[in-house]
C-alpha positions as CSV (number, residue, x, y, z in Angstrom):
1,M,139.2,129.3,101.2
2,A,141.3,132.4,100.4
3,I,141.7,132.8,96.6
4,A,144.0,135.4,95.1
5,T,142.1,138.4,93.7
6,G,143.3,139.9,90.4
7,R,147.0,139.5,89.9
8,T,148.3,140.0,93.4
9,A,148.2,136.8,95.4
10,D,149.8,137.1,98.8
11,V,148.1,134.6,101.1
12,D,148.8,131.8,103.5
13,V,147.1,128.5,102.4
14,V,146.7,125.3,104.3
15,L,147.8,122.1,102.7
16,R,146.2,118.6,103.1
17,D,148.5,117.7,106.0
18,G,147.6,120.9,107.9
19,S,150.8,122.7,107.2
20,T,150.9,126.1,105.5
21,V,152.7,127.8,102.6
22,R,152.7,131.3,101.3
23,V,151.3,131.9,97.8
24,R,152.4,135.2,96.1
25,E,152.9,136.6,92.6
26,G,156.3,135.9,91.2
27,R,158.6,138.6,89.9
28,P,161.5,138.6,87.5
29,D,164.0,139.0,90.4
30,D,162.7,135.7,91.8
31,A,164.6,133.8,89.0
32,P,167.4,132.5,91.2
33,E,164.9,131.0,93.6
34,V,162.9,129.4,90.8
35,L,166.0,128.1,89.2
36,A,167.0,126.4,92.5
37,F,163.5,125.0,92.6
38,F,163.8,123.5,89.1
39,E,167.2,122.1,89.9
40,G,165.9,120.4,93.0
41,L,163.2,118.5,91.2
42,S,163.7,114.8,90.6
43,D,164.3,113.6,87.0
44,D,160.7,112.2,86.9
45,S,159.2,115.5,88.1
46,R,161.3,117.5,85.6
47,Y,160.3,115.2,82.8
48,S,156.6,115.4,83.7
49,R,156.8,119.2,83.6
50,F,159.0,119.8,80.5
51,F,158.5,116.5,78.7
52,T,162.3,116.1,78.7
53,T,165.2,116.2,81.2
54,A,167.5,118.0,78.6
55,V,166.2,121.5,79.2
56,D,167.8,124.9,79.9
57,L,166.5,125.4,83.5
58,D,167.8,128.9,83.7
59,D,165.9,129.9,80.6
60,M,162.8,128.2,81.9
61,A,163.0,130.1,85.2
62,Q,163.3,133.4,83.2
63,R,160.3,132.5,81.0
64,A,158.1,131.4,84.0
65,L,158.5,134.9,85.5
66,D,158.0,136.9,82.3
67,Q,155.2,139.3,83.0
68,R,154.6,140.5,79.5
69,D,151.3,139.9,77.6
70,G,149.3,139.2,80.7
71,R,151.4,136.3,81.9
72,L,151.2,135.4,85.6
73,A,153.4,133.3,87.8
74,L,152.4,132.2,91.3
75,L,155.0,131.0,93.8
76,A,154.4,128.9,96.8
77,T,157.1,129.4,99.4
78,T,158.0,128.0,102.8
79,G,160.9,128.1,105.2
80,A,163.3,130.8,106.4
81,P,164.7,132.2,104.2
82,P,161.7,131.4,102.0
83,R,162.3,128.7,99.4
84,V,160.0,127.9,96.4
85,V,158.1,124.7,96.7
86,G,155.5,125.3,94.0
87,L,155.0,127.2,90.8
88,G,151.8,128.0,88.9
89,E,151.9,129.7,85.5
90,L,149.1,131.4,83.5
91,V,149.9,132.3,79.9
92,P,147.1,133.9,77.8
93,V,146.7,132.4,74.3
94,D,144.1,134.9,73.1
95,D,141.3,137.0,74.6
96,E,139.4,133.9,75.8
97,H,142.0,131.1,76.3
98,A,145.0,130.7,78.6
99,E,147.4,127.9,79.2
100,V,148.1,126.9,82.8
101,A,150.9,124.8,84.3
102,F,151.9,123.9,87.8
103,T,155.0,122.3,89.3
104,V,155.4,121.1,92.9
105,A,158.5,120.1,94.7
106,D,158.8,116.4,95.2
107,A,158.8,116.7,99.0
108,V,155.4,118.6,98.9
109,Q,153.6,116.5,96.3
110,G,150.4,114.8,97.4
111,R,149.5,117.6,99.8
112,G,147.0,119.4,97.5
113,L,149.3,122.3,96.6
114,A,148.8,121.8,92.8
115,T,145.0,122.0,93.2
116,I,145.3,125.2,95.3
117,L,147.5,126.8,92.6
118,L,145.0,125.8,90.0
119,A,142.2,127.5,92.0
120,H,144.3,130.7,92.2
121,L,145.2,130.6,88.5
122,A,141.5,130.1,87.6
123,E,140.4,133.0,89.7
124,A,143.1,135.3,88.2
125,A,142.1,134.1,84.7
126,T,138.4,134.9,85.3
127,A,139.3,138.4,86.6
128,A,141.2,138.9,83.4
129,G,138.3,137.9,81.2
130,I,139.6,134.5,80.3
131,L,136.9,131.9,79.7
132,T,138.8,128.7,79.2
133,L,141.9,127.1,80.7
134,Q,144.1,124.7,78.8
135,A,147.0,122.5,79.9
136,E,149.2,120.1,78.1
137,T,150.5,117.1,80.0
138,L,151.9,113.6,79.3
139,S,149.0,111.2,78.8
140,A,150.6,108.9,81.4
141,N,150.8,111.8,84.0
142,R,147.9,110.7,86.1
143,E,148.9,113.0,88.9
144,M,148.4,116.1,86.7
145,L,145.0,114.8,85.4
146,G,144.1,114.0,89.0
147,V,144.6,117.7,89.9
148,F,141.8,118.7,87.5
149,T,139.6,115.8,88.7
150,T,139.8,116.8,92.3
151,S,139.4,120.5,91.5
152,G,135.7,120.0,90.7
153,L,136.2,121.8,87.4
154,P,134.3,120.2,84.6
155,F,137.1,119.3,82.1
156,T,137.7,117.5,78.8
157,V,140.8,115.6,77.8
158,V,142.0,115.0,74.2
159,S,145.0,112.6,73.9
160,E,147.2,112.6,70.8
161,G,149.9,110.1,71.3
162,R,151.9,110.7,74.5
163,I,150.5,114.3,74.9
164,A,147.1,115.0,76.5
165,T,145.4,118.4,76.3
166,V,143.0,119.3,79.1
167,E,140.4,122.1,78.8
168,A,138.2,123.5,81.6
169,P,136.2,126.6,82.2
170,A,138.1,129.3,84.1
171,A,135.2,130.3,86.2
172,L,134.8,128.3,89.4
173,S,131.4,126.7,89.5
174,R,129.5,126.2,92.8
175,A,130.6,122.5,92.7
176,A,134.2,123.5,92.3
177,I,134.0,126.1,95.1
178,A,132.3,123.5,97.4
179,A,135.1,121.0,96.6
180,F,137.8,123.6,97.4
181,E,136.1,124.6,100.6
182,S,135.7,121.0,101.7
183,R,139.4,120.3,101.1
184,A,140.3,123.4,103.0
185,A,138.1,122.4,106.0
186,S,139.7,118.9,106.1
187,A,143.2,120.5,105.9
188,T,142.3,122.9,108.8
189,A,141.0,119.9,110.8
190,R,144.3,118.2,110.4
191,A,146.1,121.3,111.6
192,V,144.0,121.3,114.8
193,A,144.6,117.6,115.2
194,A,148.4,118.3,115.4
195,V,147.6,120.6,118.4
196,L,145.0,118.4,120.2
197,A,146.3,114.9,119.4
198,P,150.1,115.2,118.8
199,A,152.3,112.1,118.9
200,S,154.9,114.0,120.9
201,V,155.0,117.2,123.1
202,A,157.9,119.3,124.3
203,V,157.5,121.8,127.1
204,V,160.0,124.7,126.7
205,G,160.5,126.6,129.9
206,A,159.4,123.8,132.3
207,S,160.8,124.4,135.7
208,D,160.6,123.0,139.3
209,R,160.3,126.6,140.6
210,P,157.1,126.9,142.7
211,G,154.4,128.7,140.7
212,S,156.1,128.1,137.4
213,V,153.6,128.0,134.5
214,G,155.9,125.6,132.6
215,G,156.2,123.4,135.6
216,R,152.4,123.3,136.1
217,V,151.8,122.4,132.5
218,L,154.4,119.6,132.6
219,A,152.8,118.2,135.7
220,N,149.4,118.3,134.1
221,I,150.7,116.5,131.0
222,V,152.4,113.8,133.1
223,D,149.6,113.4,135.7
224,G,147.0,113.3,133.0
225,G,148.6,110.2,131.5
226,Y,149.4,111.6,128.1
227,T,149.9,108.7,125.7
228,G,152.6,110.3,123.5
229,R,156.2,111.1,124.1
230,V,157.0,114.0,126.5
231,H,160.2,116.1,126.2
232,V,161.4,118.7,128.7
233,V,163.4,121.7,127.6
234,N,165.2,123.8,130.2
235,R,168.3,125.7,129.4
236,R,169.9,124.5,132.6
237,A,169.1,120.9,131.7
238,G,169.3,118.3,134.5
239,Q,165.8,117.1,135.6
240,V,162.4,118.8,135.9
241,G,159.5,117.1,137.5
242,G,161.5,113.9,137.7
243,L,162.0,113.8,133.9
244,P,165.4,114.4,132.2
245,A,165.6,117.8,130.6
246,V,167.7,119.0,127.6
247,P,168.8,122.6,127.0
248,T,167.4,123.0,123.5
249,L,164.8,121.5,121.2
250,A,167.6,120.5,118.9
251,A,169.1,118.4,121.7
252,I,166.1,116.2,121.7
253,G,167.4,114.6,118.5
254,A,163.9,113.5,117.2
255,P,161.0,115.3,115.7
256,V,158.5,116.9,118.1
257,E,154.9,117.5,116.8
258,L,153.7,120.0,119.4
259,V,155.8,122.6,121.3
260,V,154.3,124.2,124.4
261,V,156.1,127.5,125.1
262,A,156.3,129.0,128.6
263,V,159.3,131.3,128.5
264,P,159.5,135.2,128.8
265,A,158.0,136.9,125.8
266,S,161.4,138.2,124.7
267,A,162.6,134.6,124.1
268,V,159.5,133.3,122.4
269,V,160.4,134.1,118.8
270,D,163.8,132.4,119.2
271,V,162.0,129.3,120.6
272,A,159.7,129.4,117.6
273,R,162.7,129.4,115.2
274,D,164.2,126.5,117.1
275,A,160.9,124.6,116.9
276,A,160.8,125.2,113.1
277,A,164.3,123.9,112.8
278,A,163.2,120.8,114.8
279,G,160.3,120.1,112.4
280,A,157.5,121.0,114.9
281,R,154.0,121.1,113.4
282,A,152.4,123.4,116.0
283,L,153.1,125.8,118.9
284,V,151.0,126.6,121.9
285,V,152.4,129.8,123.4
286,L,151.4,130.5,126.9
287,S,153.6,133.5,127.3
288,A,152.0,136.9,127.6
289,E,153.2,140.5,126.7
290,F,152.2,140.3,123.0
291,A,149.5,142.3,121.1
292,E,147.5,142.7,124.3
293,T,150.1,145.0,125.7
294,G,150.5,147.6,122.9
295,E,152.5,148.2,119.7
296,Q,155.8,146.7,120.9
297,G,154.0,143.5,121.9
298,A,152.0,143.6,118.7
299,E,155.2,143.7,116.6
300,R,156.6,140.8,118.6
301,Q,153.4,138.9,117.8
302,R,153.7,139.7,114.1
303,E,157.3,138.4,114.1
304,L,156.2,135.2,115.9
305,L,153.4,134.6,113.4
306,A,155.8,135.2,110.5
307,V,158.2,132.6,111.8
308,C,155.4,130.1,112.1
309,R,154.1,130.9,108.6
310,E,157.5,130.5,107.1
311,A,157.9,127.1,108.6
312,G,154.3,125.9,108.0
313,M,153.7,125.6,111.8
314,R,150.3,126.4,113.3
315,L,150.0,128.6,116.4
316,V,147.7,128.7,119.4
317,G,147.9,131.9,121.4
318,P,150.0,133.6,122.4
319,N,148.8,134.7,125.9
320,C,146.7,131.6,126.4
321,L,145.9,129.0,129.1
322,G,146.7,126.0,126.9
323,V,144.9,123.1,125.2
324,L,143.3,119.8,126.4
325,D,142.0,116.6,124.9
326,T,140.3,114.0,127.0
327,D,140.3,111.3,124.3
328,P,141.5,108.1,126.1
329,A,143.8,107.5,123.1
330,V,145.5,110.9,123.8
331,R,144.8,112.2,127.3
332,L,146.6,115.5,126.8
333,N,146.3,118.2,129.4
334,A,148.7,120.9,128.2
335,T,147.2,123.7,130.3
336,F,148.2,125.3,133.6
337,A,144.6,125.1,134.9
338,T,144.1,123.4,138.3
339,T,140.7,121.8,137.3
340,V,140.8,118.6,135.3
341,P,137.5,118.0,133.5
342,Q,136.0,114.6,133.0
343,P,135.7,113.2,129.5
344,G,132.5,113.9,127.6
345,G,131.0,115.3,124.5
346,A,131.3,119.1,124.9
347,A,134.1,121.0,123.1
348,L,135.0,124.3,124.6
349,M,136.9,127.3,123.3
350,S,137.6,130.6,125.2
351,Q,139.6,133.5,124.2
352,S,140.0,134.7,127.8
353,G,142.1,132.5,130.1
354,A,140.2,133.7,133.2
355,V,136.8,132.9,131.6
356,A,138.2,129.5,130.6
357,I,139.2,128.7,134.1
358,A,135.8,129.6,135.3
359,L,134.1,127.6,132.6
360,L,136.2,124.5,133.4
361,D,135.4,124.8,137.1
362,R,131.7,125.2,136.3
363,A,131.8,122.2,133.9
364,A,133.4,120.1,136.6
365,T,130.8,121.2,139.2
366,R,127.9,120.4,136.8
367,G,129.4,117.1,135.7
368,L,129.7,118.3,132.2
369,G,132.2,116.2,130.3
370,I,134.7,117.8,127.9
371,S,135.9,116.3,124.6
372,S,138.6,118.9,124.1
373,F,139.4,122.5,125.1
374,V,141.4,125.3,123.6
375,S,142.3,128.6,125.1
376,A,142.8,130.8,122.1
377,G,144.4,133.8,123.7
378,N,145.3,136.5,121.2
379,K,144.3,134.2,118.3
380,A,147.3,135.2,116.1
381,D,146.7,132.1,114.0
382,L,144.2,129.3,114.9
383,S,140.8,130.8,115.7
384,G,137.3,129.7,116.5
385,N,136.5,129.2,112.8
386,D,139.4,126.7,112.6
387,L,138.3,124.9,115.7
388,L,134.7,124.7,114.5
389,Q,135.9,122.9,111.4
390,F,137.8,120.3,113.5
391,W,135.0,119.8,116.0
392,E,132.4,119.4,113.2
393,Q,134.3,116.3,112.1
394,D,135.2,115.0,115.5
395,A,133.1,112.0,116.4
396,R,133.6,112.6,120.2
397,T,132.2,116.1,120.1
398,R,128.4,116.5,120.3
399,V,128.1,120.2,121.3
400,I,130.5,123.1,120.9
401,L,130.7,125.9,123.4
């Protein structure tokens, strides 16, 4: 798991549901965003953090971002423009002790963000020479105590009336590191599951034009007997492949878990923004002319990844062949390959689309069954390491190629 080094966190982290948020160091000029974050908390969440609902939130936002005396604030942000959904605070008490506190937006609670913030704060404290972390919480706040429990940090709790004081070593033990890595692996596996086993798929750029990549993918999804909901997006609407089409993702009028993109490269970033607005969890971008073509394409790829990161979406590709899952409960063939492999226990990843086609053909010739397949393309986001963590936990996969 990526943990902030020193005082300069600026990393993307994966939450329990597979979505991502950006964690970075807070600055005094972030006060308006932190104030909006505090104002958006429910009364219960505000009471749990401040022990009262009658609090000057503007003053609390200013204090949280005060950088004097070694204080550190970590912000977790998502969306475009980025909004704060989590805040971690580290306040040195003396040379060996520091207080920690973390607050998470109601909509994001239960996804492991507080535990991630605790890990970052612990690492920053250790780098500063702090030996012990302390936190005050309401004795009845089981969620806060649960953060320390699930962190793997050995901690003690002393309760005095309605207030409990928690103490834990700042240095992450092997057990704590293992616990964080295990949670990160599970979160990554859930992100991959949104790609390989989505409840719904939209194909953007599907067309009846002969040779159309989008049309081929849509035909494979339908002919493969995909068990989820299929949506077709074509700016001219009408029908594609015998299915009704809508001009935009927004026109679907319902959440779409996976969006398969087969439009010209110049339109991909706008489609990604539309997918984010529609609440998509993942994109598979088949379109080429990204980092593989030079600096202009590389800049387009960076912009695409930034949109996905801001929205917490995961990305396969760009410049890829697609993805496939032969699980009878899913039966998703979101590729433009002409070979349909039989179900089996081999998972397959290829960066090269041409090599992938050859491997799928050879697997079919040899009678080798495939559990799932991913063409990674430019690997702007999801990579072989992420897929390994999914396949390691996949009961249908017996060998990984």
